[in-house]
BAVO-198530 format. One record per residue (C-alpha): residue in three letters; x negated, y, z negated; residue number from 0. Coordinates in Angstrom, 2 decimals, padded with zeros to 5 digits. Each point is the difference from the previous one (the first is absolute). Layout:
residues N
   residuo      east     north        up   num
       ALA         X         Y         Z   NUM
...
end
This chain:
residues 231
   residuo      east     north        up   num
       UNK   -100.83    137.22   -091.52     0
       UNK   -001.25    002.71    002.32     1
       UNK   -002.76   -000.44    002.50     2
       UNK    000.72   -003.59    000.97     3
       UNK    002.42   -001.58    002.43     4
       UNK    001.55   -003.31   -001.02     5
       UNK    000.84   -002.36    002.87     6
       UNK    001.93   -003.01   -001.27     7
       UNK    000.51   -003.13    002.12     8
       UNK    002.25   -003.01   -000.59     9
       UNK   -002.90   -002.46    000.04    10
       UNK   -003.76   -000.21    000.61    11
       UNK    000.45   -001.15    003.61    12
       UNK    001.86    003.15    001.00    13
       UNK   -002.47    002.12   -001.94    14
       UNK   -003.01   -001.57    001.75    15
       UNK    001.53    000.36    003.45    16
       UNK    000.76    003.69   -000.54    17
       UNK   -003.40    000.62   -001.56    18
       UNK   -001.83   -001.65    002.90    19
       UNK    001.91    002.12    002.49    20
       UNK   -000.72    003.19   -001.97    21
       UNK   -003.68   -000.84   -000.31    22
       UNK   -000.38   -000.58    003.73    23
       UNK    001.75    003.31    000.68    24
       UNK   -002.38    001.84   -002.34    25
       UNK   -002.98   -001.69    001.62    26
       UNK    001.15    001.04    003.46    27
       UNK    000.53    003.59   -001.16    28
       UNK   -003.43    000.19   -001.65    29
       UNK   -001.75   -001.45    003.05    30
       UNK    001.82    002.42    002.29    31
       UNK   -000.90    002.97   -002.21    32
       UNK   -003.56   -000.85   -001.09    33
       UNK   -001.10   -003.14    001.82    34
       UNK   -000.19   -002.06   -003.20    35
       UNK    002.19   -001.47   -002.72    36
       UNK   -001.33   -000.37   -003.55    37
       UNK    001.96   -002.44   -002.15    38
       UNK   -000.46   -001.12   -003.62    39
       UNK    001.00   -003.63   -000.62    40
       UNK    001.54   -001.50   -003.13    41
       UNK   -000.03   -003.51   -001.39    42
       UNK    002.99   -001.94   -001.28    43
       UNK    002.74   -002.26    001.30    44
       UNK    002.14    002.61    001.79    45
       UNK   -002.95    001.56    001.85    46
       UNK   -000.96   -003.55    000.98    47
       UNK    003.37   -000.35    001.73    48
       UNK   -000.58    003.37    001.67    49
       UNK   -003.37   -001.14    001.33    50
       UNK    001.69   -003.05    001.47    51
       UNK    002.50    002.27    001.74    52
       UNK   -002.84    002.14    001.35    53
       UNK   -001.66   -003.12    001.36    54
       UNK    003.21   -000.88    001.83    55
       UNK    000.04    003.51    001.48    56
       UNK   -003.68   -000.20    001.09    57
       UNK   -000.64    003.12   -002.06    58
       UNK   -003.31    001.81    000.03    59
       UNK   -002.85    000.79    002.35    60
       UNK   -003.34    001.81   -000.02    61
       UNK    001.68    003.26   -000.98    62
       UNK    001.17   -001.43   -003.33    63
       UNK   -002.23    000.43   -003.07    64
       UNK    000.89   -002.05   -003.06    65
       UNK   -000.91    000.60   -003.63    66
       UNK    000.99   -001.59   -003.30    67
       UNK    001.73    001.55   -002.97    68
       UNK   -001.75   -002.29   -002.46    69
       UNK   -001.92   -003.23   -000.34    70
       UNK   -000.81   -002.56   -002.66    71
       UNK   -003.62   -000.58   -000.96    72
       UNK   -000.18   -003.49    001.42    73
       UNK   -002.28   -001.64    002.58    74
       UNK    000.49    001.37    003.51    75
       UNK    001.67   -003.21    001.20    76
       UNK    002.19   -000.60   -003.06    77
       UNK    003.66   -000.56    000.97    78
       UNK    001.02    002.24   -002.91    79
       UNK   -001.35    003.05    001.80    80
       UNK    002.30    002.32    001.91    81
       UNK   -002.41    000.12    002.93    82
       UNK   -000.01   -003.79    000.37    83
       UNK    003.80   -000.11   -000.13    84
       UNK    000.44    002.71    002.62    85
       UNK   -002.63   -001.46    002.31    86
       UNK    001.77   -003.34   -000.09    87
       UNK    003.52    001.39    000.35    88
       UNK   -000.68    002.52    002.76    89
       UNK   -003.39    001.47    000.77    90
       UNK   -001.92   -003.06    001.16    91
       UNK    002.53   -000.43    002.83    92
       UNK    000.29    003.73    000.79    93
       UNK   -001.76    002.19    002.55    94
       UNK   -001.35    002.29   -002.73    95
       UNK   -003.81   -000.18    000.16    96
       UNK   -001.76   -001.37   -003.10    97
       UNK   -001.86    003.28   -000.45    98
       UNK    003.35    001.77   -000.37    99
       UNK    001.11   -002.33   -002.80   100
       UNK   -001.83    001.28   -003.05   101
       UNK    000.29   -002.13   -003.15   102
       UNK   -001.06    001.22   -003.42   103
       UNK   -003.32   -001.66   -000.97   104
       UNK    001.35   -000.93   -003.42   105
       UNK   -002.12   -003.15   -000.07   106
       UNK   -002.84    002.37   -000.97   107
       UNK    001.77    000.88   -003.24   108
       UNK    002.37    002.83   -000.87   109
       UNK   -002.54    002.80   -000.40   110
       UNK   -002.15   -000.80    003.02   111
       UNK    003.01   -000.93    002.13   112
       UNK    001.77    003.29   -000.79   113
       UNK   -003.11    002.02    000.78   114
       UNK   -000.50   -001.80    003.30   115
       UNK    003.62    000.40    001.10   116
       UNK    000.00    003.65   -001.00   117
       UNK   -003.07    000.55    002.17   118
       UNK    001.67   -001.83    002.87   119
       UNK    003.05    002.25   -000.30   120
       UNK   -002.05    003.20    000.11   121
       UNK    001.00    001.87    003.12   122
       UNK    002.92   -002.35    000.75   123
       UNK    003.15    002.01    000.82   124
       UNK    002.92   -000.02   -002.37   125
       UNK    002.04   -003.16    000.40   126
       UNK    003.07    000.07    002.22   127
       UNK    001.86   -002.61   -002.07   128
       UNK   -000.83   -001.58   -003.36   129
       UNK    001.88   -003.22   -000.74   130
       UNK    000.25   -000.66   -003.73   131
       UNK    001.76   -002.40   -002.31   132
       UNK    001.36    000.57   -003.50   133
       UNK   -000.60   -002.40   -002.88   134
       UNK    002.38   -000.89   -002.78   135
       UNK   -001.89    002.45   -002.25   136
       UNK    000.20    002.79    002.58   137
       UNK   -003.56   -000.35    001.24   138
       UNK   -000.89    000.55    003.63   139
       UNK   -003.17   -001.12    001.78   140
       UNK   -002.17   -000.71   -003.08   141
       UNK    001.03    003.16   -001.84   142
       UNK    001.37   -001.34   -003.28   143
       UNK    001.75    001.68   -002.95   144
       UNK   -002.51    001.09   -002.60   145
       UNK   -002.85    000.25    002.54   146
       UNK   -001.47    002.88    001.98   147
       UNK    002.04    000.39    003.19   148
       UNK   -002.35    002.50    001.60   149
       UNK    002.61    002.75    000.26   150
       UNK   -002.41    002.94   -000.34   151
       UNK   -000.72    001.73    003.32   152
       UNK   -003.72   -000.72   -000.39   153
       UNK    000.51   -003.70   -000.73   154
       UNK   -002.04   -002.39    002.15   155
       UNK    001.78   -001.72    002.85   156
       UNK   -000.54   -003.44   -001.57   157
       UNK    000.11   -000.91   -003.69   158
       UNK   -001.69   -002.80   -001.91   159
       UNK    002.65   -001.74   -002.11   160
       UNK   -000.98   -001.94   -003.12   161
       UNK    002.20   -001.96   -002.41   162
       UNK    002.96   -000.14    002.37   163
       UNK    003.02   -001.51   -001.78   164
       UNK    000.39   -002.53    002.81   165
       UNK   -002.81   -002.40    000.97   166
       UNK   -002.60    000.48    001.16   167
       UNK   -000.92    002.87   -002.32   168
       UNK   -002.45    001.58    002.45   169
       UNK    001.45    001.79    003.02   170
       UNK   -000.56    002.86    002.41   171
       UNK    002.86    002.36    000.82   172
       UNK    000.52    003.07    002.11   173
       UNK    000.65    002.93   -002.30   174
       UNK    003.33    001.77   -000.23   175
       UNK   -001.71    003.12    001.32   176
       UNK   -001.13   -001.77    003.19   177
       UNK    003.35   -001.72    000.47   178
       UNK    001.84    003.30   -000.47   179
       UNK   -001.81    001.37    003.06   180
       UNK    001.81   -002.56    002.17   181
       UNK    002.61    001.48    002.31   182
       UNK    002.45   -002.73   -000.91   183
       UNK    000.06   -002.17   -003.10   184
       UNK    002.27   -003.01    000.32   185
       UNK    000.69   -002.17   -003.03   186
       UNK    001.31   -003.49    000.72   187
       UNK    001.95   -001.51   -002.90   188
       UNK    002.03   -003.22   -000.04   189
       UNK    001.41   -002.40   -002.56   190
       UNK    001.92    000.24   -003.25   191
       UNK   -003.23   -000.01   -002.00   192
       UNK   -000.66    003.57    001.17   193
       UNK    003.38    001.41   -000.99   194
       UNK   -001.04    001.20   -003.45   195
       UNK   -003.08    001.75    001.40   196
       UNK    002.11    001.73    002.65   197
       UNK    002.47    001.15   -002.64   198
       UNK   -002.83    001.51   -002.04   199
       UNK   -001.53    001.56    003.12   200
       UNK    003.28    001.49    001.22   201
       UNK    000.68    001.45   -003.47   202
       UNK   -003.19    002.05    000.25   203
       UNK   -002.31   -002.01   -002.22   204
       UNK   -003.71    000.69    000.55   205
       UNK   -000.91   -003.30    001.61   206
       UNK   -002.98   -000.44    002.32   207
       UNK    002.31   -000.38    003.01   208
       UNK    001.52    003.38   -000.80   209
       UNK   -003.43    001.64    000.25   210
       UNK   -000.37   -000.83    003.71   211
       UNK    001.76    002.11    002.62   212
       UNK   -000.52    000.54    003.70   213
       UNK   -000.62    003.44    001.45   214
       UNK    002.87   -000.42    002.48   215
       UNK    002.12   -002.83   -001.33   216
       UNK    000.35   -002.42   -002.90   217
       UNK    002.33   -002.94    000.50   218
       UNK    000.88   -002.98   -002.18   219
       UNK    001.11   -002.92    002.16   220
       UNK    002.07   -002.08   -002.41   221
       UNK    002.16   -003.09    000.26   222
       UNK    003.32   -000.31   -001.81   223
       UNK   -001.42   -002.37   -002.62   224
       UNK   -002.52    002.62   -001.16   225
       UNK    002.36    002.96    000.16   226
       UNK    001.26    000.99   -003.49   227
       UNK    003.05    001.96    001.12   228
       UNK    002.55   -002.46   -001.40   229
       UNK   -001.72   -000.50   -003.38   230
end
């Protein structure tokens, strides 16, 4: 499939180590060029391992600005939220100031939370790197098959998601249009459960993940268990 680079690693540990190194290199380049690094964070088990690796590397300072690709409409302190997971795994122990760590206010409900996050993003530069996962149905962030992905150029930066096929049904997600303005979009995909989705994606099927591309680079960081090459 054109437009995407597939990087396949023997196991998640090697993937996470390489990804952490690449992320730190991109952060250093962005800070050197513009004095700031804007990063979109993803939830999920593999990103959780990445955040642990970033903690070990003492990653982040006041020049880092962190955003979220999506969030569940749960109370602000619910452990099921991406923001709570990332704070626990990395940010609470980092040198990134709290005001630079911007969670989605999804506890206010999908519609109000999306409007508030869209307003917060107004005037924010295009992201340097967007970290995203891919679900077994090909969804990314909270852009699900059969839903509006916000691909139109005039789509809002943040979408209210109702009736999501995975609980909870209410979510807030960055739109495909906003994610596609990221310089680099990096998908992180591990585990045999993702192999069928990757096969469909690589064959050119119109999945949500396929609708998101970076302006400079789109990379799928994949472990051998998820890679469908031998199927």
